[in-house]
C-alpha positions in Angstrom: 25.8 72.0 108.7 24.8 74.2 105.7 26.0 72.9 102.4 27.3 76.3 101.6 29.8 75.9 104.5 31.4 72.8 102.9 33.8 74.7 100.7 34.7 71.8 98.4 37.6 72.0 96.0 36.0 71.9 92.6 37.8 70.3 89.7 38.0 71.8 86.2 36.7 69.9 83.2 40.2 68.8 82.0 40.9 67.2 85.4 37.7 65.3 85.2 38.5 64.1 81.7 41.9 62.9 82.8 40.4 61.0 85.7 37.9 59.4 83.3 40.7 58.3 81.0 42.8 56.9 83.8 39.9 54.9 85.2 38.7 53.5 81.9 42.1 51.9 81.0 41.3 48.7 82.9 38.2 48.3 80.8 40.0 48.3 77.4 41.1 45.1 75.7 44.0 44.8 73.3 44.1 42.8 70.1 46.7 40.4 71.4 44.9 39.8 74.8 43.2 36.5 73.6 46.5 34.9 72.6 49.5 36.3 74.3 48.7 38.2 77.5 48.4 36.2 80.7 45.0 35.7 82.4 45.6 38.4 84.9 45.3 41.2 82.3 42.1 39.9 80.8 38.7 41.2 82.1 36.6 38.6 83.9 34.2 36.7 81.6 31.1 38.8 81.0 32.6 42.1 82.1 31.6 44.9 79.8 34.6 46.2 78.0 35.7 47.6 74.6 38.5 47.0 72.3 41.2 49.5 71.5 41.2 48.5 67.8 37.4 49.4 67.6 37.9 53.0 68.7 37.3 55.4 65.8 39.9 58.1 65.1 37.6 60.8 66.4 37.5 59.1 69.8 41.0 60.6 70.4 41.8 64.2 71.2 44.9 66.3 70.9 44.8 67.2 74.6 46.5 65.6 77.6 43.3 63.7 78.5 43.9 61.7 75.2 40.3 60.7 74.6 37.7 63.0 73.1 35.2 63.1 76.0 32.0 65.0 75.7 31.1 66.7 79.0 27.9 67.8 80.9 27.7 69.2 84.4 25.5 67.6 87.0 24.5 69.5 90.2 22.8 68.6 93.4 19.4 70.1 94.2 21.0 72.9 96.2 23.1 74.1 93.2 26.5 72.7 94.2 28.4 71.0 91.3 28.5 67.3 91.9 29.6 65.4 88.8 30.6 65.7 85.2 29.0 63.1 83.0 31.5 62.2 80.2 30.7 60.3 77.1 33.1 58.6 74.7 32.3 57.2 71.2 33.7 53.7 71.3 32.6 52.7 67.8 29.8 50.7 66.2 27.1 52.9 67.6 28.2 52.4 71.2 29.1 54.9 73.9 31.0 54.6 77.1 29.8 56.8 80.0 31.8 57.8 83.0 30.4 59.9 85.8 33.3 61.7 87.4 33.3 63.5 90.7 33.7 67.3 90.5 34.6 67.8 94.1 37.3 66.4 96.5 34.7 65.7 99.1 33.3 62.8 97.2 35.9 60.2 98.2 36.5 58.7 94.7 37.2 60.3 91.3 34.7 58.1 89.4 31.2 57.3 90.6 30.0 55.2 87.7 31.3 53.7 84.5 28.9 52.1 82.0 28.4 51.2 78.4 25.4 52.0 76.4 24.4 49.7 73.5 23.3 50.8 70.1 19.6 50.6 71.0 19.8 52.6 74.3 18.3 56.1 74.3 20.8 58.9 74.1 21.0 61.5 76.9 19.4 63.9 74.4 16.4 61.6 74.1 16.1 61.1 77.8 16.1 64.9 78.3 13.5 65.4 75.6 11.2 62.8 77.2 11.6 64.4 80.7 10.8 67.8 79.2 7.7 66.3 77.5 6.5 65.0 80.9 7.2 68.4 82.4 4.8 70.1 79.9 1.9 68.2 81.5 2.3 70.6 84.5 1.7 74.1 83.3 2.9 75.6 86.6 6.4 74.1 86.3 9.3 75.6 84.5 12.8 74.2 83.8 15.4 75.9 86.0 18.3 77.7 84.3 21.2 79.7 85.7 22.7 82.9 84.2 23.7 82.1 80.6 23.3 78.3 80.7 22.3 77.1 77.2 20.8 73.8 78.4 18.4 72.8 81.2 20.1 72.1 84.5 20.5 68.4 85.3 20.7 67.3 89.0 21.6 64.1 90.7 18.9 64.0 93.4 19.4 60.5 94.7 22.3 58.6 93.1 22.1 57.1 90.5 18.9 59.0 89.7 19.2 62.1 87.5 16.6 64.6 86.4 15.8 68.1 85.2 15.6 70.7 87.9 12.4 72.9 87.7 10.5 75.3 89.8 6.9 76.4 90.3 5.8 79.6 88.6 3.3 80.4 91.3 5.8 79.8 94.1 9.4 80.0 92.7 10.9 78.7 96.0 9.2 75.4 95.4 11.6 73.1 93.4 10.9 69.8 91.6 12.8 67.2 89.5 11.6 65.7 86.3 13.3 62.3 86.3 15.3 61.1 83.4 14.3 57.6 82.2 10.8 57.5 83.5 7.8 59.9 83.6 8.0 61.1 87.2 7.9 64.5 88.9 9.4 64.6 92.4 9.1 67.5 94.8 12.3 68.5 96.5 12.1 68.7 100.3 14.9 69.0 102.8 16.9 65.9 103.3 16.1 64.2 106.6 17.8 60.9 107.5 15.2 58.2 107.8 14.5 56.7 111.3 14.3 53.3 109.7 17.6 52.6 107.9 15.8 50.5 105.3 13.2 53.2 104.5 13.4 54.9 101.1 14.2 58.6 100.8 13.5 60.3 97.5 15.9 63.3 97.5 19.4 63.4 98.8 22.9 64.5 97.8 26.3 63.0 98.5 27.1 66.3 100.2 24.4 65.5 102.7 26.7 62.8 104.0 29.5 65.2 104.7 30.0 66.6 108.2 32.7 69.0 109.3 34.3 66.2 111.3 34.5 64.0 108.2 35.9 66.5 105.7 39.6 65.8 106.5 39.0 62.1 106.3 37.1 62.4 103.0 40.0 64.4 101.5 42.5 61.8 102.7 40.4 59.1 101.0 40.3 61.2 97.8 44.1 61.6 97.8 44.5 57.9 98.4 42.2 56.9 95.5 43.8 59.5 93.2 47.3 58.1 93.9 46.2 54.6 92.8 44.5 55.6 89.6 46.5 54.1 86.7 49.0 56.6 85.1 47.8 58.8 82.3 49.2 57.7 78.9 51.6 60.2 77.4 50.2 59.7 73.9 48.3 57.3 71.7 51.5 55.2 71.1 51.9 54.8 74.9 48.3 53.6 75.4 48.7 49.8 75.0 51.4 49.7 77.7 49.3 51.8 80.1 46.3 49.5 79.5 48.4 46.5 80.5 49.6 48.3 83.6 46.1 49.2 84.5 44.9 45.6 84.2 47.6 44.5 86.5 46.2 46.7 89.3 43.0 44.5 89.3 43.6 42.2 92.3 40.4 40.3 92.1 37.4 40.3 89.7 34.4 38.1 89.4 31.3 38.4 87.3 28.3 36.3 88.3 25.8 35.8 85.6 26.6 36.9 82.1 24.4 34.2 80.6 21.3 35.0 82.7 18.7 37.1 80.8 18.8 40.8 81.8 15.5 42.1 83.1 14.5 45.8 82.7 11.6 47.3 84.4 8.4 47.7 82.4 6.9 50.6 84.3 8.3 53.6 86.1 7.7 52.1 89.5 8.7 48.4 89.2 12.5 48.4 89.6 12.2 46.1 92.6 10.1 43.7 90.6 12.8 43.6 87.8 15.5 43.1 90.4 13.6 40.2 92.0 13.1 38.5 88.6 16.9 38.7 87.9 17.7 37.0 91.2 15.0 34.4 90.7 16.2 33.7 87.1 19.7 33.2 88.3 18.5 30.5 90.6 16.6 28.8 87.8 13.1 30.0 88.9 10.7 31.0 86.1 7.6 32.6 87.6 5.5 31.5 84.6 6.2 27.9 85.5 5.3 28.1 89.1 2.0 26.5 90.3 0.0 28.5 90.0 1.9 30.8 87.5 2.8 34.2 88.8 2.7 37.5 86.9 4.9 40.6 87.3 1.7 42.5 88.1 1.0 40.1 91.0 4.5 40.6 92.3 4.1 44.4 92.2 0.9 44.1 94.1 2.4 41.9 96.8 5.4 44.2 97.1 3.0 47.1 97.6 4.6 49.1 94.9 3.8 52.8 95.2 4.8 56.0 93.3 8.2 56.0 95.1 8.8 52.3 94.8 8.5 49.3 97.2 9.7 49.2 100.7 12.7 46.8 101.3 10.9 44.7 103.8 8.0 44.1 101.4 10.4 43.0 98.7 12.0 40.4 101.1 8.6 39.0 102.0 7.5 38.6 98.4 10.8 37.0 97.2 10.6 34.5 100.1 7.0 33.7 99.0 8.1 33.0 95.4 11.1 30.9 96.6 8.6 28.9 98.7 6.3 28.4 95.7 9.3 27.1 93.7 10.3 24.7 96.5 13.8 26.3 96.5 16.0 25.7 99.5 16.8 29.4 99.5 15.8 32.4 101.6 15.9 36.2 101.0 17.8 37.9 103.7 17.8 41.7 104.2 20.9 43.7 105.2 20.5 47.4 105.9 24.1 48.1 106.7 26.3 45.8 104.6 30.1 45.8 104.0 31.9 45.4 100.8 33.3 42.1 102.1 29.8 40.7 102.6 28.9 41.7 99.1 32.1 40.2 97.7 31.6 36.9 99.6 28.1 36.6 98.1 29.2 37.3 94.6 32.3 35.1 94.9 29.8 32.3 95.7 27.9 33.1 92.5 25.0 34.7 94.3 23.9 38.1 92.9 22.2 40.4 95.3 19.8 43.3 95.3 21.0 46.9 96.1 18.4 49.5 97.2 18.5 53.0 98.6 15.8 54.6 96.5 16.2 52.5 93.4 16.5 48.7 93.2 19.4 47.3 91.2 21.3 44.0 91.1 24.9 43.6 91.9 26.3 41.1 89.3 30.0 41.1 90.2 32.8 42.9 91.9 36.2 44.3 91.1 39.0 44.9 93.6 41.9 47.2 92.6 45.3 48.0 94.1 44.9 50.7 96.8 41.7 49.4 98.2 39.3 50.8 95.6 36.3 48.4 95.5 33.8 48.2 92.7 30.4 46.5 92.1 29.1 45.5 88.7 25.4 46.6 88.5 22.5 45.4 86.4 20.3 48.5 86.4 16.7 48.0 85.2 16.4 51.6 84.1 15.8 53.0 81.5 12.4 51.4 81.1 12.4 48.3 78.8 16.1 48.8 78.2 18.2 48.9 81.3 22.0 49.1 81.5 25.1 47.6 83.0 27.5 49.7 84.9 30.4 49.6 87.4 30.1 51.7 90.5 32.7 52.3 93.3 31.9 51.2 96.8 31.3 54.3 99.0 29.5 54.5 102.3 26.2 55.4 100.6 26.4 52.3 98.3 25.7 50.0 101.2 22.0 50.4 101.8 19.1 48.1 101.6 20.8 45.0 100.3 18.9 41.7 99.9 20.8 38.4 99.6 19.3 35.1 98.4 21.1 32.5 100.5 20.9 28.7 101.0 18.6 27.7 103.9 
């Protein structure tokens, strides 16, 4: 089905901001939480959150969305509006980022929530770096539409984002300059892979929508919307709504806040960084193996190429390293996992790798009233920095998992 036939209901900017405010309430802590509030309204240990008392005055707006969100539109490669990336200043040089859905065909109102630290590059810096990479290709030009003041950003394979561009010699040829790493990707028609574990570079959540699923997706959207925490009426009403939001969290577990976070050191080695995080969690230091192992050696054994490493090669290499360490563990692939499987692994304090075009590590889960499931993600991008974020479980989340289980 042509994407132009989807006819999604698009949300306006204020609706997206209201959804962001409602979803972020369960991530805010109150000054009295440590002493007076019962455990069920406290975030799980290690879960990224921010304090209400730390918010600067300019974090609040006079509008119904309450918070002063900064907004930027994100499209898919075919020009359909997908997301709005919203940013909130949470004080002390930190920002909270929420990627909200801009269409009712995307199942859930929020696709990603994450916090950036004071040393993470800003969106402006990431865009400048991507444009700098683009200048190395004289035939490529950033794509703009009508009176857009900024270059157009596209989500071409969630969570990857880049600048849409075209070829001057052949304007029908489109490319993406990736944010966060120097990489130019040619856009080709999405074709589902024959091997469910194979990587595919360009896809849109709209590619997963068929005419027979539209009614179902809208039902899921309405269900998730109904279970979002209520919007505070004003700033005074905010503490009570935060308490109510925390009580909707049925179960929450964060696995390894004390294990060192590993970011990728090159544009292609996300799978290496993910493997190192899993190994570190199980007490395996590659430098102490006999003989010692380097990240470069792992990348070679994983057969890392410009579009990353195949899941099956990642499993083989992790099992080799587990064998060198004498660990009674094994790496197990899962091309079609369920949230319950991921939840069981995380509840047993075993983080897992998530693939699907970009390797990340699931570090915890969050289950909310109404059936909205979340995974806490350790993302090795941006290079040498990385980030932690919380993403909702949707049918495209469950691809190319790798567990590390006891033998």
